[in-house]
N, C-alpha and C positions, 0 to 999 in steps of 0.2 A: 695455307696450313692443312695438310689431311687429315680427314676426321677419323679417329680414335676406331679401333676395332671395336664392336659392341663386348670382348671381352675383355676388354682395359677399361670401359667406359665405368664411375662406380655402381654399386648396386642402393638407389637410392629409397627408404623408409618412406612408405605411404600411410597415415590414420586417413581412412576414409571415413569419416562421421556425419553422424544423423544431421546437426548444424550446423557445424564447422569440418573444412579437412584440411590440409595440409601433409607437405610435405618436406623430405630431412635428408643430410648425407651424413656419412662419419666418417672422418680423414684423421689426417697426423693429429689434427688440432684438438679434437674431439665430435659430441654431435652436437650440430647446428641444423636450427631451422631454415629454409631457404625462403625467400623472398619480404625479407625484410622485416623490421618491428610491427611495423602495422598491417603491411598488406599481407605479411604469411597467412594469416585464415581466411581461405576461399570460400564463403560462405555455400554449404552443397544445396545449393538452387537453380534449375536451369531453366529458363525462356525459351518458348518456341515462339518464333517470327514467324507471321504469315506467307511470307515465301521458303521458312525453311532454316532459315538460318537460325542456331542455336546460340544464344548467350548463357553465362557463368558467372555464378558467384555475387557480388555488391549490386551491378549492374542490374543483372535477374529482377534481383527485389526491384528493382525501382520500377523497372518495366511493370512488374508484377504485380504493380498496386493500382495498376491501371486496366489487368485482363490477366486478375487469378486462374481464367480458364483456361491459359496457355501456360500457367510456372508451376512445376513441380518443385516441392520442398521435402524434406526428406522421405525423400529413394528409398532411403539406408531399410524403414522399416517395412515397405512393401515387398525388397530384393527374396525371392525366395518361397512366398508367402501364395496363400491361393487369393481369388477374390471377394470367395466370403468369408474368409477372416479377418478380412483389412476393409468390412461394407463401416463397418462403425465408425474406425479413424478415419476413412477416407470423407465420412459425411461430417464428421467434427469438424473436420479441418478442411472443408471447400474445395478438395481434390477431385477433378473428373476420372474416376475407377472407373473401370471396364474390365470385363473378364477376358484372356489373352488367353494364347493357345495354350490346352489340357490344362485349364481353370486357374492359371495364374491370375497373378494380379498385375494390370497392367492399367496405363493413360489414355484417357480417348482425348486425341489432338484432332483438330479439322476430322475427326470423323478418322483417326489412324492411329492404330492401336500402338504405343510406345510401350518396352518395358521399360522394370527398375533397372535390369542390369543396362539399357541405353542411356537411363538417365546417368547412371553411377560412371557409365564409361564417357559420358564430356566431362564429367568434374574430373575424372581420372587422367583423361587427356591434355586438359586445363594445367593441374598439375606438372604431370610431364612437361611441358613445352615450357614451364614455368623454370623448373630443374634445368633444361637444357640451356634456356636463357642467360641463366646466372652461374651455371656451370660451364661454357662454351662447347661442349661435349651431346653427341648424342648418348640417348637412355634408352635403355628396351629393358632393364631387369629391376623388379624390386620385392620389397618384401613390404606385404599389406596388413595391415591389423584388423582383426574380426574381435567382434564380442566372446567373452568364453563360451558364453550359453549360445552363439550360432550352432544352429543345428547342419547337416551335411549341406541339404538343399541351398541352404543362404551361403555357406562356404564356395559350393562349387559354383550358384550366382555372381559371385561375389568374384571367384575365378573368368568366368565370362567376361563381364564389365573390365576385368584388367587384360584381356585378352583385344578384345574391342577398342580397348585406349592403346593397342600396340604394346603393351607390357609383357613382360613375361613374370610369373608370378614362381620369384623362386622359394618361398616361405610365405604361408599363413600364420600369421604372432596372433593371439589371444593378447586382448588389449592390457588387462592387464599382467600380464605376463611381460608385455613390453615397457610398459611401465617399471619395474621391476630394475628390468638395463638398463634402464635413463639410470637410475639412482644408484645404479652400480652395487644394489641389493647385496648380496656377498662377500665383498670385500673388505675387508676388515671386520665380519661380522664371525658371532663365536660360532660354533658349531654345535646344531639343536637350535640354533633362534630361530623362532618363529614370527615372520610378517602376515599381515592384513594389506590386500590392496582394495581399497574401497571403490571403485569408478561408477562415477555415475556421471553420466552424458546429456546429449540432448532427445536421444529416443532409447538406451537403452541401459542396464544395470550389472553387472558382474560384480561378485566378491568373489577373493582367488585367496585360498592360504598356502604359504610357499614354509618349506622349511631349510635352512641351510645346512647341506651337507658334507661331508670331509671331502677336500678336493682329494682330484686325480690327482697320486702321487707322483708320474710317468709325463704328465702335461701341464703343472703344477698351473690347475684351473678351479678356479672358484667357481663353485658349483650350488645352486641350489633348487629344488625338488616343487614343483606342483603339490600340497596333499589333498585340497577339495578345490570345488568349484562352483557357485552356483549365482543363478540371478534369473533377470526377467528382461527378455526383448521387446518389452512394450512398454517398460519405466523409465520417463526420462524426466527431461525438461521443456519437451513438448508438449508433456502430458499435465503438467501443472501448469502451462500456459494455456491450457485447451479449459483446466477448470477455475483458473482466474478470469477468462471470459462466460462461461456458465456463472459465474457468482457477480457478476455486474449485471445477469438477465434473470437474475433468481427470483425477479417476480411473476417468471411461467413465460414471458414473452422467447421469443427465438431471434436470431438474428439472421437478414436473407444468407442466400446462399453464396452469393456475390460479396459479402462481406465478409464473411468470414475466417479468411486469408490474413484480410487488413487487418480484424480485431486480436487476431494470434499474434499477430508481430508487437502490435500496440503491448499487448499483454505480457510479452518477451521485452519490451523496451521499457514498461516499467515497472521491470522486476527486476531489471539490470540497474536502473537507476534507486532503487531502495538502495542499495550499496554505501549512497552516498548520502540519500536524503531520509527523514520519519514517515515525510509521506509525498507521493506523489499525484500528478495531474495531469490530462492531457484531453485534448477533445479531438471527434475525430465527425467525420464528416458521413452518414449514413441515409443512402437514400432520399439525398436534398435536404436532411434535417442535421444542422450541427449538435452534436454530443457531446458531453465529459465525461471521463473517464477519472476514478479516482482507486488510488490503495495505499494500503496503511502497511508497516512493519506487522504489525498485531494481524492482519487480514492475511497477509503472504504466508504465515506461520501456521493459521488456521488450515487455511487450504491445501499447502502442502503437506503437512503432517500424515495424513492417510496414504499419502505416497513414498515419504521417510521410513514410517514405519513399514513399510512392505520389501524395506530394501533390507533394516533390521532382521527381520525375519528370515532373510537369505544369506546374512551372517553370522545368526542362529543356527542355520540348516547346517551351514558348511562348517563351524564347529562343530557339531552334533556328528556330519559325517566321518569327520577327520580325527573325534575324538577326544576334542584339545579344549579344555577351559581359557575361559578369557583372561585368567592374571595370567597364564602362561602365553600371552601375546607381548611380543619385548618392540615392537611397531607397527603402526596404522598411519599407513601411504594413501591421502586420497588424491585421484583422479580424474578428471572430469570436469567438464565448465562450470555446470550445477553444484559441483559440492564448493563453491563460490557462496552458497548461500548460508547465512549465520544460524541457521535453525538447524541445516545440514551437520555444520562444525559440532554446532550443540551435542548434537544427537548422537553423535558418532563418538565424540569423548565421555558423553556418560553411560556409553555403550559397553566402549571397552575401557574403561576407569585410567583413561588416557588422552593424553594432549595431540592431536594426528596430527602427519609428519606434510606440509606444505611448502619445500622449502622450492622445489619448479613448477613454472607455470601451467596449471592444471590441464592447460587448452593446448599443450604444447608435449606433454611429459611423453603421451604416447609415441606422438610419430618419431619424436627422438629415440626412444628403446627400438623401434622396427628400426632408424637407419644404423644402431646397433648391432642388431643383426645380421642388417647388412653387411656391416665391415666382419662379421664373423663367418659370415658364407665364404667373403672374399677373400679372406685370409689373412687381413689385416686388424685382426684381434683375435688373442687367443685366452683372455684371461678372463673369460668368462664360459661356464655353460650351462645350457638352460635344459629342464626335463619339465612336458608338461604332461597333461593327464586329460585323456577324454569329459566332455561335458554330461552328455547321456551315454548309456546303455545302447547297445547295436544288438539286434539278435532277428531271428526268420520266422515265420507263419508257420505253426503247426498245425497236425489235425485241431478241427474244433476255433481254429482261430483264435489259438493261445500263441502266447508268444516265447521263443526259445533263447533266453538272449545269452550270443557269445564272448561279447567284451559288455563288463560292466563298467558304469558310468565310476569316473574317478581315476581310470586304471592307465596308469602311465603309458607313454604315448614314444613312440612307435610301439603299436603293439600289433599282435596277431591271436589267433586262435582259430581253432576247429576242432569242428563235432559232427558225430558218424548219427545217418538216419538212415531210412527205411521208407519200402514202398509199404502203403497201404491198403491195394488191394490186388487182386489178380493177377499175371499178363499186362499190370499198366508199365509202358513202354517211356513214357516223360513224366516228369518230377517238376511243378510250378514251382519259382521259389520266391517268394515276396520279402525283401530286406525292412525291416523296419525298425523305426529310432523310438526309445524312449521310455519311462522306467514302469509304465503299466503291464499288465499280463496277458491284456487283450488287446488284437492286434487294434479293433476299431478304435484303442484310447490313445494308438500309439499312433507315430508321423511314419508314412508309408514313403519308403525312401526310391524303389524300384521294382522291380518284376523283373525272372527272367525264365528261364524253359529249360530247362537239362533232359535233352533229346536223344533219341537211338537206344534207348535201353531195351535189352536185350529183354523178352519178355519171362518172368520168373513167379510162382508164389509168391504173395504179400508177405513182406518182409526176409526176403532172401535176399534180395538188392542190397549193396554196402554202399551208401550216398555218402562220400566223404566233404564237407561243407568248409573252406577255408577263409576268412574275414583276414587281411590286412589292413588295416589304419597308419598311414605315412605320418611326418613329422609334421603335417597340413593339419594332420585333424583330416583329410578325407581316404575314403572306404574301397577299397576294391574285392574280391569276391573273385575264390573260383572253388570247381563244382566235380567233382568224380567219379562214377558207379566205379567201385575197385573190379570187382571181376570181368566186366566186359573194357577197364580202359576210357569207355564215354567222359569228355570231357568238356566242360565249358566255364571261360571266364568273363567277365562283367565288367567293363568297365563304367560306371554308375553314372548313366545322368537321372542327376535324381526330378519324382516326379515335377517340380516348378521348375528345375532349372530352362536350358537353351540345350535343346538338340543340335546335331557335331554341325548340321545342314546348317541351322538356325544362325548356329554363330560365323558360320565360315560365310553365309552371307553378308552377315550382317560388318564384317571386316573388309571383304572386297568393296561393300560399297560404299564405307568410311574413305578408302582408298581410292577408288575410282571420282566420287565427291570433292574429296579434300578442298582444290585450288576452288570449286564451284561454291562451296559454300563457304569458303575466305570472302569471297565477292558477294555471295546473299546477304552474310554477315557485315560486311561493312556498309552497303547500299540500307541495309534497315538500319544500323545506326545512324545515317545518311537523313533517312527519312525521319526516324524520331527527332533532332537536333535542331531538322529545318522547320517541322512543324511549330516545338517550339519559339523560335526563331523572328516568323512567318506571325504567330500569334502574339508576340510583342513589339513586333514594327504596326500589325494593324491597328494594335491597341493603341501606341504614341502617336498614331497619324491620326487616329481617329478627335485625339485630346489637342494638338499642334497645330494640325493640315492648313488653320489660316494664316501660322505665320510663316508659310514656306510658299518659296516661288512654283506656279503651278508646274512649268518645265521638271524642277528636281521631286515634286511628288507625283508625276506622269511618268518619270523612270524607275523610282521606289514600285510603283504597282503594277507597273511592265516586267522589273525584273521578279518582284510578288509573284506576279500568273506564274510565269516562267517555270520558277518554284515548285508549285502549286501544282502545275501540272505532271512535273517529274515526279513527285511525289504520288501522286493519284497514280500514277502508272506503275508505278512498284509497286505499290499496294493492294493494284489490282490484278501483279502477278507479270507485267509485262517482261519478256526475256529479251529485249534488245537494250537494258536499261546499263548505260556505261557509266560506270563507277566514281570514274576518274572528272569526265564532264558534270556529271552530278554535284561533287565537290566542287569545284571551279562556281559553279552558278551559283552554289550556296555561298562561296568567300566572293564571290561578284558583291551582293547583297549584304554582307557583314558591311564589307568595307562601304558602299552606298549609304548605306543606315546611322553610320556612324553619326555625321550629322543631324539625321532627325533623333536622336538619342540627347544629343547635346541638346538641341531644341526642347527637350520632352523634358529634359533637370532641369532649365531655364526656367520653365514653365512650373515647373512644382513647385521651386523658390519662391516663383513670385505668388505663390497661395495657392498652385495649382495641388493634382497628388497628382502622384503615380502608385497604380493600382498594378 
């Protein structure tokens, strides 16, 4: 069967999460998450092997327990951010932060600089292959969700990551807005009904207020509009996990850097386990000593309360921005895995004076909504219309480093704004335009997105040139700029590459490298897996031999030891970076040893039954 053209392949929806990521599709049967009931959630973790192979998901977590310095989690927290901004978080999480190009946050693996975009691209590539395997078609188009409070740099970096993964992003959708699509908010609702989406995930928080507005008469489309949004891109379940670790070490001691990632993972496990128990406890070996770590419901509530209070402050801000009273809210929808905490549900219910709506799995609802948006873009769904807003104001630097805002926060998008400026010095032939994002009045308190020059202006007295600057924000929330000097016709346009994004050359290079090395990367990945599993097999066989050697014939023992030596040599060569490793030969060698050791394991089990022990 021939492969369908890209234009006929489905548009998938992807929730690229801080903790877990998912891919979904929406067809005639409605939206559904791909990957099954259990395996649909792909942990947003990437392990970088010594041979260059990259492992994603649950297996990466397992590898990372012994090599946290090669394991990157929560890359979404770093994307589009500077190394200076993320230093404290990286230290508390035990992540190998380094300064990348233009001061952006990156990770150091074997002395190489790995950008968060590259980490996210590995996760997106895994989701793409998962969708292709299940749907049986090639996938190259996607709707990807982002936190509503992601700024332009973070949105552009997310698009860069998708490009590296071989995906064309047709739309970036705010996560709370995607959740409203999944719930079908608008259909059957009363005009004027107001709905709050409370979205607390692993690394970010968003609160969004929607209003049902009259349907378009000509399209028979249910329509809802975002009135206001607020949030925090550094607030989520990850922060609660690290606070739990700090609680365990409140005596003033500090865990070793190598142990921090394992402690954070333990904190997350115990936090989840409290949904079934009043208290939980687990031991963990740290620097050769085994130590018990416990957590109770009361302790978790006390630890999490400051973070929940911060989310409620954002909710207050949204209501104030929209000038809407709490009692005017018809529904409150919970989104994000961290909303499973009983404290969160109680606090939200008390704040809004109504029980929140939790009908859909909070981990999956965003991906489902992204899939619905994909169906809308493909023309398969015509029953919903979405009007979103800008999360932050956009403007230009003016004289004295002040900020002139052209588009204000909570402006509906797509949006366009034009402002007129002039020169400040006689004979000025060029103007530097610094584009900023934020709510403060001075550039130093806002985020710089880009700087470009309008050159070739004829020399004129100050104040005479007529500079017109136009901002255009598309439906993805991405900004384009056009500047023109009206008297001379000199014009400049800007395809924004934010201060913390990838340049075109960098993105092209990474994309080309991923294609050129695809086959060799897969081969290295297979060899890496063989090394890991072979080392476990060799340990078990060696331990069993030490216990029951005397009960086995000498020729059999000698044959096992010979095969062990051969496999050990293969593993050593692979881990040393040998280039001539044959993965098929490696696999055959391992399989032969597996078969040969069956008798050994049977003998070890008999030995244990007679009074020995298997350790």
